[in-house]
KELO-942574 format. One record per residue (C-alpha): z, x, y. Coordinates in steps of 0.25 Angstrom, whole numbers, plus 5000, padded with zeros to 4 digits. Layout:
REM KELO-942574
+------+------+------+
!    Z !    X !    Y !
+------+------+------+
!    Z !    X !    Y !
...
+------+------+------+
END
This chain:
REM KELO-942574
+------+------+------+
!    Z !    X !    Y !
+------+------+------+
! 5570 ! 5483 ! 4968 !
! 5565 ! 5479 ! 4981 !
! 5570 ! 5491 ! 4989 !
! 5561 ! 5500 ! 4980 !
! 5549 ! 5495 ! 4987 !
! 5553 ! 5503 ! 4999 !
! 5553 ! 5516 ! 4991 !
! 5542 ! 5524 ! 4985 !
! 5541 ! 5538 ! 4980 !
! 5536 ! 5543 ! 4993 !
! 5547 ! 5537 ! 5001 !
! 5558 ! 5542 ! 4992 !
! 5552 ! 5556 ! 4993 !
! 5551 ! 5555 ! 5008 !
! 5566 ! 5551 ! 5008 !
! 5571 ! 5561 ! 4999 !
! 5563 ! 5573 ! 5003 !
! 5565 ! 5570 ! 5018 !
! 5580 ! 5569 ! 5016 !
! 5580 ! 5582 ! 5008 !
! 5571 ! 5589 ! 5018 !
! 5580 ! 5585 ! 5030 !
! 5593 ! 5589 ! 5022 !
! 5587 ! 5603 ! 5019 !
! 5583 ! 5605 ! 5033 !
! 5597 ! 5602 ! 5038 !
! 5605 ! 5609 ! 5027 !
! 5596 ! 5622 ! 5026 !
! 5592 ! 5624 ! 5041 !
! 5601 ! 5616 ! 5051 !
! 5615 ! 5616 ! 5045 !
! 5615 ! 5631 ! 5041 !
! 5611 ! 5634 ! 5056 !
! 5624 ! 5626 ! 5060 !
! 5615 ! 5615 ! 5067 !
! 5616 ! 5600 ! 5068 !
! 5607 ! 5589 ! 5064 !
! 5605 ! 5578 ! 5074 !
! 5606 ! 5563 ! 5072 !
! 5616 ! 5557 ! 5062 !
! 5616 ! 5569 ! 5053 !
! 5620 ! 5577 ! 5065 !
! 5632 ! 5568 ! 5067 !
! 5635 ! 5570 ! 5052 !
! 5635 ! 5585 ! 5054 !
! 5644 ! 5584 ! 5066 !
! 5654 ! 5575 ! 5058 !
! 5653 ! 5586 ! 5047 !
! 5656 ! 5597 ! 5057 !
! 5667 ! 5589 ! 5063 !
! 5674 ! 5587 ! 5050 !
! 5672 ! 5601 ! 5044 !
! 5672 ! 5610 ! 5056 !
! 5681 ! 5603 ! 5066 !
! 5690 ! 5594 ! 5058 !
! 5690 ! 5604 ! 5047 !
! 5691 ! 5594 ! 5036 !
! 5692 ! 5599 ! 5022 !
! 5678 ! 5593 ! 5017 !
! 5671 ! 5597 ! 5005 !
! 5661 ! 5608 ! 5008 !
! 5648 ! 5600 ! 5008 !
! 5639 ! 5595 ! 5019 !
! 5645 ! 5582 ! 5024 !
! 5634 ! 5579 ! 5034 !
! 5625 ! 5572 ! 5024 !
! 5637 ! 5563 ! 5019 !
! 5641 ! 5560 ! 5034 !
! 5627 ! 5557 ! 5037 !
! 5627 ! 5546 ! 5026 !
! 5640 ! 5540 ! 5031 !
! 5634 ! 5539 ! 5045 !
! 5622 ! 5533 ! 5040 !
! 5628 ! 5521 ! 5034 !
! 5628 ! 5512 ! 5046 !
! 5614 ! 5516 ! 5049 !
! 5609 ! 5512 ! 5036 !
! 5612 ! 5497 ! 5040 !
! 5603 ! 5499 ! 5052 !
! 5592 ! 5504 ! 5042 !
! 5593 ! 5492 ! 5034 !
! 5591 ! 5483 ! 5046 !
! 5579 ! 5491 ! 5050 !
! 5571 ! 5490 ! 5037 !
! 5574 ! 5488 ! 5022 !
! 5565 ! 5499 ! 5018 !
! 5570 ! 5509 ! 5028 !
! 5584 ! 5506 ! 5024 !
! 5582 ! 5508 ! 5009 !
! 5575 ! 5522 ! 5012 !
! 5586 ! 5526 ! 5021 !
! 5596 ! 5522 ! 5011 !
! 5589 ! 5533 ! 5002 !
! 5587 ! 5543 ! 5012 !
! 5601 ! 5544 ! 5018 !
! 5608 ! 5547 ! 5005 !
! 5597 ! 5558 ! 5003 !
! 5600 ! 5564 ! 5016 !
! 5615 ! 5564 ! 5012 !
! 5613 ! 5570 ! 4999 !
! 5603 ! 5581 ! 5003 !
! 5612 ! 5585 ! 5015 !
! 5624 ! 5586 ! 5006 !
! 5617 ! 5594 ! 4994 !
! 5607 ! 5602 ! 5001 !
! 5614 ! 5616 ! 5002 !
! 5616 ! 5622 ! 5016 !
! 5613 ! 5637 ! 5016 !
! 5625 ! 5646 ! 5020 !
! 5616 ! 5653 ! 5030 !
! 5605 ! 5647 ! 5039 !
! 5591 ! 5648 ! 5033 !
! 5586 ! 5652 ! 5047 !
! 5595 ! 5661 ! 5055 !
! 5588 ! 5656 ! 5068 !
! 5593 ! 5642 ! 5072 !
! 5580 ! 5638 ! 5079 !
! 5572 ! 5641 ! 5066 !
! 5582 ! 5632 ! 5058 !
! 5581 ! 5621 ! 5069 !
! 5566 ! 5621 ! 5068 !
! 5564 ! 5622 ! 5053 !
! 5576 ! 5612 ! 5050 !
! 5572 ! 5602 ! 5060 !
! 5558 ! 5602 ! 5055 !
! 5562 ! 5600 ! 5041 !
! 5573 ! 5590 ! 5044 !
! 5563 ! 5582 ! 5053 !
! 5553 ! 5581 ! 5042 !
! 5563 ! 5577 ! 5032 !
! 5569 ! 5566 ! 5041 !
! 5554 ! 5562 ! 5044 !
! 5551 ! 5560 ! 5030 !
! 5563 ! 5551 ! 5027 !
! 5558 ! 5542 ! 5039 !
! 5543 ! 5543 ! 5034 !
! 5548 ! 5536 ! 5021 !
! 5553 ! 5524 ! 5029 !
! 5567 ! 5528 ! 5028 !
! 5577 ! 5537 ! 5035 !
! 5588 ! 5547 ! 5033 !
! 5597 ! 5539 ! 5041 !
! 5605 ! 5541 ! 5054 !
! 5596 ! 5543 ! 5066 !
! 5583 ! 5540 ! 5058 !
! 5588 ! 5526 ! 5055 !
! 5591 ! 5524 ! 5070 !
! 5578 ! 5531 ! 5074 !
! 5570 ! 5522 ! 5065 !
! 5578 ! 5509 ! 5070 !
! 5575 ! 5512 ! 5085 !
! 5560 ! 5517 ! 5082 !
! 5557 ! 5504 ! 5075 !
! 5562 ! 5496 ! 5088 !
! 5557 ! 5506 ! 5098 !
! 5544 ! 5514 ! 5096 !
! 5549 ! 5524 ! 5107 !
! 5560 ! 5529 ! 5097 !
! 5558 ! 5538 ! 5085 !
! 5568 ! 5544 ! 5075 !
! 5566 ! 5558 ! 5081 !
! 5569 ! 5553 ! 5095 !
! 5581 ! 5546 ! 5091 !
! 5586 ! 5558 ! 5084 !
! 5585 ! 5567 ! 5096 !
! 5593 ! 5556 ! 5104 !
! 5604 ! 5556 ! 5094 !
! 5604 ! 5571 ! 5093 !
! 5609 ! 5571 ! 5108 !
! 5622 ! 5565 ! 5104 !
! 5623 ! 5573 ! 5091 !
! 5621 ! 5587 ! 5098 !
! 5630 ! 5583 ! 5109 !
! 5641 ! 5581 ! 5099 !
! 5637 ! 5595 ! 5093 !
! 5639 ! 5602 ! 5106 !
! 5654 ! 5598 ! 5105 !
! 5655 ! 5604 ! 5091 !
! 5646 ! 5615 ! 5091 !
! 5639 ! 5626 ! 5100 !
! 5627 ! 5623 ! 5109 !
! 5618 ! 5632 ! 5101 !
! 5620 ! 5624 ! 5089 !
! 5617 ! 5611 ! 5096 !
! 5604 ! 5616 ! 5103 !
! 5598 ! 5621 ! 5089 !
! 5603 ! 5608 ! 5083 !
! 5595 ! 5600 ! 5094 !
! 5583 ! 5609 ! 5091 !
! 5584 ! 5605 ! 5076 !
! 5585 ! 5591 ! 5079 !
! 5573 ! 5591 ! 5089 !
! 5564 ! 5597 ! 5078 !
! 5569 ! 5587 ! 5068 !
! 5566 ! 5575 ! 5077 !
! 5552 ! 5580 ! 5080 !
! 5549 ! 5583 ! 5065 !
! 5555 ! 5569 ! 5061 !
! 5546 ! 5561 ! 5071 !
! 5533 ! 5569 ! 5066 !
! 5536 ! 5566 ! 5051 !
! 5541 ! 5551 ! 5054 !
! 5527 ! 5546 ! 5055 !
! 5532 ! 5532 ! 5060 !
! 5537 ! 5538 ! 5073 !
! 5523 ! 5544 ! 5077 !
! 5514 ! 5534 ! 5084 !
! 5499 ! 5534 ! 5083 !
! 5488 ! 5526 ! 5090 !
! 5476 ! 5524 ! 5081 !
! 5462 ! 5520 ! 5086 !
! 5453 ! 5515 ! 5076 !
! 5438 ! 5513 ! 5078 !
! 5431 ! 5506 ! 5067 !
! 5419 ! 5496 ! 5064 !
! 5426 ! 5489 ! 5053 !
! 5431 ! 5475 ! 5057 !
! 5445 ! 5470 ! 5056 !
! 5452 ! 5484 ! 5056 !
! 5464 ! 5478 ! 5064 !
! 5468 ! 5471 ! 5051 !
! 5468 ! 5484 ! 5044 !
! 5478 ! 5490 ! 5054 !
! 5487 ! 5478 ! 5054 !
! 5487 ! 5478 ! 5039 !
! 5489 ! 5493 ! 5038 !
! 5499 ! 5497 ! 5049 !
! 5503 ! 5483 ! 5055 !
! 5500 ! 5488 ! 5069 !
! 5493 ! 5481 ! 5080 !
! 5479 ! 5485 ! 5084 !
! 5470 ! 5484 ! 5096 !
! 5456 ! 5482 ! 5093 !
! 5444 ! 5483 ! 5103 !
! 5429 ! 5484 ! 5101 !
! 5421 ! 5496 ! 5104 !
! 5408 ! 5503 ! 5100 !
! 5402 ! 5516 ! 5097 !
! 5397 ! 5524 ! 5109 !
! 5386 ! 5530 ! 5101 !
! 5383 ! 5519 ! 5090 !
! 5387 ! 5507 ! 5099 !
! 5393 ! 5501 ! 5086 !
! 5404 ! 5491 ! 5088 !
! 5418 ! 5496 ! 5083 !
! 5432 ! 5492 ! 5083 !
! 5443 ! 5500 ! 5090 !
! 5457 ! 5498 ! 5085 !
! 5470 ! 5504 ! 5091 !
! 5483 ! 5504 ! 5085 !
! 5496 ! 5512 ! 5086 !
! 5503 ! 5516 ! 5073 !
! 5513 ! 5526 ! 5068 !
! 5508 ! 5539 ! 5061 !
! 5511 ! 5534 ! 5047 !
! 5504 ! 5521 ! 5050 !
! 5492 ! 5528 ! 5056 !
! 5490 ! 5535 ! 5043 !
! 5489 ! 5522 ! 5035 !
! 5480 ! 5516 ! 5046 !
! 5470 ! 5527 ! 5046 !
! 5469 ! 5527 ! 5031 !
! 5467 ! 5511 ! 5031 !
! 5457 ! 5512 ! 5042 !
! 5448 ! 5523 ! 5035 !
! 5449 ! 5515 ! 5022 !
! 5443 ! 5503 ! 5029 !
! 5433 ! 5510 ! 5038 !
! 5431 ! 5525 ! 5035 !
! 5422 ! 5526 ! 5048 !
! 5434 ! 5522 ! 5057 !
! 5437 ! 5531 ! 5068 !
! 5452 ! 5533 ! 5070 !
! 5459 ! 5539 ! 5082 !
! 5474 ! 5542 ! 5080 !
! 5483 ! 5547 ! 5091 !
! 5498 ! 5551 ! 5089 !
! 5511 ! 5551 ! 5096 !
! 5507 ! 5540 ! 5106 !
! 5517 ! 5533 ! 5116 !
! 5518 ! 5518 ! 5113 !
! 5523 ! 5507 ! 5122 !
! 5523 ! 5493 ! 5118 !
! 5525 ! 5485 ! 5105 !
! 5524 ! 5496 ! 5094 !
! 5533 ! 5495 ! 5082 !
! 5538 ! 5507 ! 5075 !
! 5541 ! 5506 ! 5060 !
! 5548 ! 5513 ! 5049 !
+------+------+------+
END
């Protein structure tokens, strides 16, 4: 089948294990501490809280957040389909995994950490790594991740983590109306840690400039073929040897820089490569999935 070309064993492992890690972080550390996730899952948690605690509906004693999260994601799946076919297929696998794991991963009766700040830090770190793994696969766990990737592709100034922080302002404002101030503060700390960890794992959100000094000809073509990025080339010479050299400058994502470095050194083991991370970019630079 054609859609299978978008999947590999590595991709499936990232999708499934990333979803499981995120769900365990939430159900083991955040939910027992009485805290709320941000983003669309936070909206699902608020809906569950409204149905069970405010409206007192006689619902079965299971975690409904995962099921509500799936229902909220249905309109967003269409957006992911328009964005990229491979992204859509991977997201269609990942979102049900989130729903399944959030529903079946047991929630401890007592918090693992009695200190809420510790729960925020540990839970946020693990949740961010898990969500980042799903994005690293080229898919997403749905919700704000779909919107984040959508806006990131269209504007390099955005990232999934940044969009998550913006969306959380709305979510935690609603939390203030339903819970106490302390719960909201700790939930914000958790979401901030999650957003930072997510952006560090999601290699496509980290920009790098690469300066390559080589004596091999036609290295521009190698860059084009490897990462499909533009490159600036100018002539230079060694200050000591006075030998001619080509100086190539390009801007890539962290994921692309790993591929480029390997390709350059395979063609020219003597190449000199300088890589600088977390740069600011203005101009025509395309972020990719």
